[in-house]
C-alpha positions as CSV (number, residue, x, y, z in Angstrom):
1,X,3.7,26.1,-25.7
2,X,5.4,27.1,-22.4
3,X,4.0,30.1,-20.6
4,X,6.8,32.5,-19.5
5,X,4.5,35.2,-18.3
6,X,4.4,33.8,-14.7
7,X,6.0,36.2,-12.3
8,X,7.2,34.9,-9.0
9,X,6.0,36.9,-6.0
10,X,8.8,38.8,-4.3
11,X,8.9,38.3,-0.5
12,X,10.7,39.9,2.4
13,X,11.0,37.7,5.5
14,X,10.8,39.0,9.1
15,X,11.3,37.2,12.3
16,X,11.4,38.0,16.0
17,X,13.6,36.6,18.8
18,X,12.2,37.9,22.1
19,X,13.4,36.8,25.5
20,X,9.8,36.3,26.6
21,X,9.2,33.7,23.9
22,X,9.7,29.9,24.3
23,X,13.1,29.0,22.8
24,X,11.6,26.9,20.0
25,X,9.3,29.8,19.0
26,X,12.1,32.3,18.6
27,X,13.4,33.1,15.1
28,X,17.0,32.1,14.3
29,X,19.1,32.0,11.1
30,X,18.2,28.4,10.6
31,X,14.4,28.9,11.0
32,X,14.6,31.9,8.6
33,X,16.4,29.8,6.0
34,X,13.7,27.2,6.4
35,X,11.1,30.0,5.9
36,X,12.9,31.0,2.7
37,X,12.6,27.4,1.5
38,X,8.9,27.4,2.3
39,X,8.4,30.6,0.3
40,X,10.3,28.9,-2.6
41,X,8.1,25.8,-2.3
42,X,5.0,28.1,-2.4
43,X,6.2,29.6,-5.7
44,X,7.7,32.8,-4.3
45,X,11.2,34.4,-4.3
46,X,12.9,35.7,-1.1
47,X,14.7,39.0,-1.7
48,X,15.6,39.8,1.9
49,X,15.2,38.9,5.5
50,X,15.2,40.7,8.9
51,X,15.4,39.4,12.4
52,X,14.4,41.7,15.3
53,X,15.7,41.2,18.8
54,X,13.6,42.7,21.7
55,X,12.5,41.7,25.2
56,X,8.9,41.1,24.2
57,X,6.8,41.2,21.1
58,X,5.2,44.6,20.4
59,X,1.4,44.0,21.0
60,X,0.5,46.3,18.1
61,X,3.0,45.7,15.3
62,X,4.8,42.6,16.7
63,X,8.3,43.8,15.7
64,X,8.0,47.5,16.8
65,X,7.3,50.7,14.9
66,X,11.0,51.3,14.0
67,X,11.4,48.0,12.4
68,X,8.1,48.3,10.6
69,X,9.3,51.6,9.0
70,X,12.6,49.9,8.0
71,X,10.7,47.0,6.5
72,X,8.4,49.3,4.6
73,X,11.4,51.1,3.0
74,X,12.9,47.8,2.0
75,X,9.6,46.7,0.4
76,X,9.2,49.9,-1.6
77,X,12.9,49.9,-2.7
78,X,12.8,46.2,-3.8
79,X,9.3,46.1,-5.2
80,X,8.1,43.3,-2.9
81,X,4.7,41.8,-3.1
82,X,4.4,40.3,0.3
83,X,5.9,40.1,3.8
84,X,6.2,36.7,5.5
85,X,6.7,36.5,9.3
86,X,8.4,33.5,10.8
87,X,6.2,33.7,13.9
88,X,2.5,33.4,14.4
89,X,0.8,36.8,14.3
90,X,-2.4,37.8,16.1
91,X,-5.3,38.9,13.8
92,X,-4.9,42.5,14.9
93,X,-1.1,42.5,14.3
94,X,-1.7,41.1,10.8
95,X,-4.1,43.8,10.0
96,X,-1.8,46.6,11.4
97,X,1.2,45.2,9.5
98,X,-0.9,45.0,6.2
99,X,-2.0,48.6,6.6
100,X,1.5,49.9,7.5
101,X,3.5,47.9,4.9
102,X,1.0,48.2,2.1
103,X,1.5,44.6,0.9
104,X,0.0,41.2,1.7
105,X,1.2,39.9,5.1
106,X,1.4,36.1,5.9
107,X,2.7,34.4,9.0
108,X,4.4,31.0,9.0
109,X,1.1,29.1,9.6
110,X,-0.6,30.9,6.8
111,X,2.3,30.1,4.4
112,X,2.3,26.4,5.4
113,X,-1.5,26.2,4.9
114,X,-1.1,27.8,1.4
115,X,1.5,25.1,0.5
116,X,-0.7,22.3,1.8
117,X,-3.6,23.7,-0.3
118,X,-1.4,23.5,-3.4
119,X,-0.3,20.0,-2.7
120,X,-3.4,18.1,-1.5
121,X,-4.5,15.7,-4.3
122,X,-6.9,13.2,-2.7
123,X,-10.3,14.2,-1.4
124,X,-9.2,13.3,2.1
125,X,-6.1,15.6,1.9
126,X,-8.2,18.4,0.5
127,X,-10.8,18.0,3.3
128,X,-8.1,18.2,5.9
129,X,-6.5,21.3,4.4
130,X,-9.8,23.0,4.1
131,X,-10.7,22.3,7.7
132,X,-7.3,23.7,8.9
133,X,-7.8,26.8,6.7
134,X,-11.2,27.6,8.1
135,X,-10.0,27.1,11.7
136,X,-7.1,29.5,10.9
137,X,-9.4,32.0,9.4
138,X,-12.2,32.1,12.1
139,X,-10.3,34.1,14.7
140,X,-8.9,36.4,12.1
141,X,-12.3,37.5,10.8
142,X,-12.5,40.2,13.6
143,X,-9.3,41.8,12.4
144,X,-10.5,41.7,8.8
145,X,-13.8,43.5,9.7
146,X,-12.5,45.9,12.4
147,X,-12.4,48.9,10.1
148,X,-16.2,48.5,9.5
149,X,-17.0,47.9,13.1
150,X,-15.0,51.0,14.1
151,X,-16.7,53.2,11.6
152,X,-20.2,52.0,12.5
153,X,-19.6,52.1,16.2
154,X,-18.4,55.7,16.1
155,X,-21.9,57.0,15.6
156,X,-22.6,60.2,13.8
157,X,-21.7,60.4,10.2
158,X,-20.5,56.9,9.2
159,X,-19.5,56.6,5.6
160,X,-22.3,55.6,3.2
161,X,-22.5,51.8,2.8
162,X,-20.9,51.1,6.2
163,X,-23.9,51.8,8.5
164,X,-24.8,48.6,10.2
165,X,-23.6,45.8,8.0
166,X,-20.1,45.5,9.6
167,X,-21.1,43.6,12.7
168,X,-23.9,41.8,10.8
169,X,-21.5,40.6,8.1
170,X,-19.0,39.5,10.6
171,X,-21.5,37.4,12.4
172,X,-22.9,36.0,9.1
173,X,-19.3,35.0,8.1
174,X,-18.6,33.4,11.5
175,X,-21.8,31.4,11.3
176,X,-21.0,30.3,7.7
177,X,-17.5,29.2,8.6
178,X,-18.6,27.4,11.8
179,X,-21.1,25.5,9.6
180,X,-18.4,24.6,7.2
181,X,-16.1,23.4,10.0
182,X,-18.8,21.2,11.4
183,X,-19.5,19.7,8.0
184,X,-15.8,19.1,7.3
185,X,-15.4,17.5,10.7
186,X,-18.3,15.2,10.0
187,X,-16.8,14.2,6.6
188,X,-13.5,13.5,8.2
189,X,-15.1,11.4,11.0
190,X,-16.5,9.1,8.2
191,X,-13.0,8.9,6.8
192,X,-11.8,7.7,10.2
193,X,-14.5,5.0,10.3
194,X,-13.3,3.7,6.9
195,X,-9.7,3.7,8.2
196,X,-10.8,1.9,11.4
197,X,-12.5,-0.8,9.2
198,X,-9.4,-1.1,7.1
199,X,-7.2,-1.4,10.2
200,X,-9.4,-4.2,11.6
201,X,-9.1,-6.1,8.3
202,X,-5.4,-5.8,8.4
203,X,-5.3,-7.0,12.0
204,X,-7.5,-10.0,11.0
205,X,-5.2,-10.8,8.2
206,X,-2.2,-10.3,10.5
207,X,-0.5,-7.9,8.0
208,X,2.0,-5.7,9.9
209,X,2.1,-1.9,9.2
210,X,5.3,0.1,9.0
211,X,4.9,3.9,9.1
212,X,7.5,6.3,7.7
213,X,7.8,9.5,9.8
214,X,10.3,12.3,9.7
215,X,11.0,16.0,9.1
216,X,9.9,17.3,5.7
217,X,12.3,16.6,2.9
218,X,14.2,13.9,4.9
219,X,13.8,11.4,2.1
220,X,10.8,9.3,3.2
221,X,9.3,9.0,-0.3
222,X,12.7,8.1,-1.8
223,X,13.1,5.4,0.9
224,X,9.6,4.1,0.2
225,X,10.4,3.8,-3.5
226,X,13.7,2.0,-2.7
227,X,12.1,-0.5,-0.3
228,X,9.1,-1.3,-2.5
229,X,10.3,-0.7,-6.1
230,X,7.7,2.0,-6.5
231,X,7.8,5.2,-8.5
232,X,6.2,7.7,-6.2
233,X,7.3,11.3,-7.1
234,X,10.1,12.2,-4.7
235,X,11.3,15.8,-5.2
236,X,13.8,17.9,-3.3
237,X,11.2,20.3,-1.9
238,X,9.3,20.7,1.4
239,X,5.9,19.0,1.9
240,X,6.1,17.0,-1.3
241,X,3.9,14.3,0.2
242,X,0.6,15.3,1.8
243,X,-1.6,12.3,0.9
244,X,-0.7,9.1,2.7
245,X,0.7,6.5,0.2
246,X,0.9,2.8,1.1
247,X,2.8,0.0,-0.6
248,X,3.5,-3.7,0.0
249,X,7.0,-4.7,1.2
250,X,8.3,-8.3,1.1
251,X,10.3,-8.5,4.3
252,X,11.4,-12.1,3.9
253,X,10.1,-15.4,2.3
254,X,7.2,-15.6,4.7
255,X,6.4,-12.0,5.8
256,X,4.8,-9.1,3.9
257,X,4.2,-5.7,5.4
258,X,2.4,-2.5,4.4
259,X,4.6,0.6,4.4
260,X,2.9,4.0,4.7
261,X,4.5,7.3,3.8
262,X,3.1,10.2,5.9
263,X,3.2,14.0,5.7
264,X,6.5,15.5,6.8
265,X,6.8,17.4,10.1
266,X,8.3,20.9,10.5
267,X,9.1,23.1,13.5
268,X,6.2,25.5,14.5
269,X,3.7,23.3,12.6
270,X,0.3,25.0,13.2
271,X,-1.7,23.2,15.9
272,X,-4.9,23.3,13.8
273,X,-3.0,21.6,11.0
274,X,-2.0,18.7,13.3
275,X,-5.7,18.5,14.4
276,X,-7.0,18.5,10.9
277,X,-4.5,15.8,9.8
278,X,-5.2,13.5,12.8
279,X,-7.3,11.2,10.6
280,X,-4.1,10.5,8.7
281,X,-1.6,10.8,11.5
282,X,-3.4,8.6,13.9
283,X,-2.2,5.7,11.7
284,X,1.1,6.2,13.5
285,X,-0.3,5.0,16.8
286,X,-1.7,1.8,15.2
287,X,1.5,1.0,13.2
288,X,3.6,-2.0,14.3
289,X,6.8,-0.2,13.6
290,X,7.8,3.4,13.0
291,X,10.7,4.3,10.7
292,X,11.9,7.7,11.9
293,X,13.8,9.0,8.8
294,X,16.5,11.6,9.6
295,X,18.4,13.6,7.0
296,X,21.9,13.3,8.6
297,X,23.4,15.5,5.9
298,X,21.4,18.5,7.3
299,X,23.5,20.4,9.8
300,X,20.4,20.9,11.9
301,X,19.4,17.2,11.9
302,X,19.4,16.8,15.7
303,X,17.0,19.7,16.3
304,X,14.8,18.3,13.4
305,X,14.8,14.8,15.0
306,X,13.6,16.4,18.3
307,X,10.7,18.1,16.6
308,X,9.6,14.8,15.1
309,X,10.0,13.0,18.5
310,X,7.9,15.6,20.1
311,X,5.1,15.3,17.6
312,X,5.2,11.5,17.8
313,X,4.6,11.9,21.6
314,X,1.8,14.4,20.9
315,X,0.1,11.9,18.6
316,X,0.3,9.1,21.2
317,X,2.7,6.9,19.2
318,X,5.7,7.0,21.6
319,X,5.1,3.4,22.7
320,X,5.3,2.1,19.1
321,X,8.7,0.3,18.3
322,X,10.8,2.7,16.3
323,X,13.9,2.3,14.1
324,X,15.9,5.5,13.6
325,X,16.9,5.6,9.9
326,X,19.8,8.0,9.2
327,X,19.3,8.8,5.5
328,X,21.8,10.5,3.1
329,X,24.7,8.9,5.0
330,X,26.8,9.1,1.8
331,X,26.8,12.9,2.1
332,X,27.8,12.9,5.8
333,X,31.3,13.4,7.0
334,X,32.0,12.1,10.5
335,X,31.2,9.2,12.8
336,X,27.8,7.8,11.9
337,X,25.3,7.0,14.7
338,X,25.2,3.3,15.8
339,X,23.4,1.2,18.3
340,X,20.2,-1.0,18.6
341,X,17.4,0.0,16.3
342,X,19.6,2.4,14.4
343,X,20.3,2.0,10.6
344,X,22.4,4.3,8.4
345,X,21.7,4.2,4.7
346,X,21.3,6.1,1.5
347,X,17.8,5.7,0.0
348,X,19.0,7.2,-3.2
349,X,21.8,4.7,-3.9
350,X,20.3,1.8,-1.9
351,X,23.3,1.5,0.3
352,X,22.3,0.1,3.8
353,X,18.7,-0.6,2.8
354,X,19.1,-4.4,3.2
355,X,20.2,-3.8,6.8
356,X,17.0,-1.9,7.4
357,X,14.9,-4.8,6.0
358,X,16.8,-7.2,8.3
359,X,16.1,-4.9,11.3
360,X,12.4,-4.8,10.4
361,X,12.3,-8.6,10.1
362,X,13.8,-8.9,13.6
363,X,11.2,-6.4,15.1
364,X,8.2,-8.0,13.3
365,X,9.3,-11.6,14.1
366,X,7.4,-11.6,17.5
367,X,8.8,-15.0,18.4
368,X,7.2,-16.9,15.5
369,X,8.3,-20.4,14.8
370,X,8.8,-21.9,11.3
371,X,8.1,-25.6,11.7
372,X,7.3,-28.8,9.8
373,X,4.5,-30.9,11.2
374,X,3.2,-34.4,10.9
375,X,-0.4,-34.4,12.2
376,X,-2.3,-37.7,12.7
377,X,-5.9,-37.8,11.4
378,X,-7.1,-38.3,14.9
379,X,-6.0,-34.7,15.6
380,X,-7.2,-33.3,12.3
381,X,-8.8,-30.3,14.1
382,X,-5.2,-28.9,14.4
383,X,-5.2,-28.3,10.6
384,X,-8.3,-26.1,11.0
385,X,-6.5,-24.2,13.8
386,X,-3.4,-23.7,11.6
387,X,-5.5,-22.4,8.7
388,X,-7.1,-19.8,11.0
389,X,-4.2,-18.7,13.2
390,X,-0.9,-19.5,11.3
391,X,0.8,-18.7,8.0
392,X,0.4,-22.0,6.1
393,X,3.2,-22.5,3.5
394,X,2.3,-26.0,2.5
395,X,-0.3,-28.6,3.6
396,X,-0.6,-32.1,2.1
397,X,-2.9,-35.0,3.0
398,X,-1.0,-38.3,2.8
399,X,-2.2,-41.8,3.6
400,X,-0.6,-41.7,7.0
401,X,-1.0,-38.1,8.2
402,X,-1.4,-34.4,7.4
403,X,2.0,-33.0,6.6
404,X,2.3,-29.2,7.0
405,X,4.9,-26.5,6.8
406,X,3.8,-23.4,8.8
407,X,4.9,-20.3,10.6
408,X,3.1,-20.1,14.0
409,X,2.9,-17.4,16.7
410,X,4.2,-18.3,20.2
411,X,0.7,-18.8,21.6
412,X,0.0,-21.5,19.1
413,X,3.4,-23.2,19.2
414,X,2.7,-24.9,22.6
415,X,-0.4,-26.7,21.1
416,X,1.4,-28.0,18.0
417,X,4.9,-28.8,19.1
418,X,4.0,-32.4,19.9
419,X,3.5,-32.9,16.1
420,X,7.0,-31.8,15.2
421,X,9.0,-35.0,14.3
422,X,11.8,-35.6,16.7
423,X,11.0,-32.5,18.8
424,X,12.5,-32.4,22.3
425,X,12.0,-29.6,24.9
426,X,15.0,-27.3,25.2
427,X,16.7,-27.8,28.5
428,X,16.7,-25.0,31.1
429,X,20.0,-23.4,32.1
430,X,19.9,-25.0,35.5
431,X,19.6,-28.5,33.9
432,X,23.0,-28.1,32.0
């Protein structure tokens, strides 16, 4: 029987655009709409939003006392349960705002962490989220315990039950959290070792890896389903994929690749979250090709693409060959992007997906040669070389010779070209 008693938390959103802030840290209508989508993803409901403009953030209340009073009135009148800020708050600002507003206060980082905690399914994903949460919590402990520290430090008649334990409890909690962080980092280090072993195995088997990257909700999971005939859940909501999913893709008759879906990026992504997810995201720098999926139907797609490009650089994957995949092109009105390593498609309908597969085939080809060979038994050692270093499609031992059909990399081609029946060296331009 369906439970209808669940009540969505009502949230008011607040943001600050200060001249002293970096441009990408300032709140805008677009970033506030994105924050509202994050609240909805977390299971809440946005009932109002406020953007404050001032030269610098207020060191005590972030948005200034006047705006705090205005926000408090709105909260009381609209029966709000929480206030969510688009910018990162200091621990003391969060404490002051919680006291002044009388409701739970979250900043953008805390909200994203909450969503990640809801979505993580695998043990690795849960470890990464837990690590990020503890790193987020550690500097905020001081703010949470300040009332006890102040009461104890004042001397004289401290309230009963607050004499002494404030600072002691704070230090105890800090030690406990640092121990937890160390333990989680050790567990994630062992995950990295497993990934490293898997990578070496893939390299040994010469299996190329294609990584899907992009802004959250750009359609990466839908594209993975379309490419590999999978049925991975692909919903129209932010951060639907946290745990890396890998599927096989048949590129052509002779080439197979592994395609990995990764967590979506978003502007103002908390630094400790990127750090925690490095065990997963470092796969990007080891991939043979990146598919940067861009939702071209989103009016803000250019800014979103820049956010992803910046994070790719931060993760050290900027040298990896990349195809820009403009998704949802069927919902775009205007001239579509074009050029080398650019593909426009609709992952939902399948339009343009074959062009993407062809572009992948071209990038992964690496100058390989598909040849038929006739190897005399006096050179039978070549057959062993082919079995080790090439993709053998067919090999038959006849009375006269070893006949083989293989795909060979360029460094092997020079050693086997003499066994190609009727092969002649191509002439240089100057010989024509």
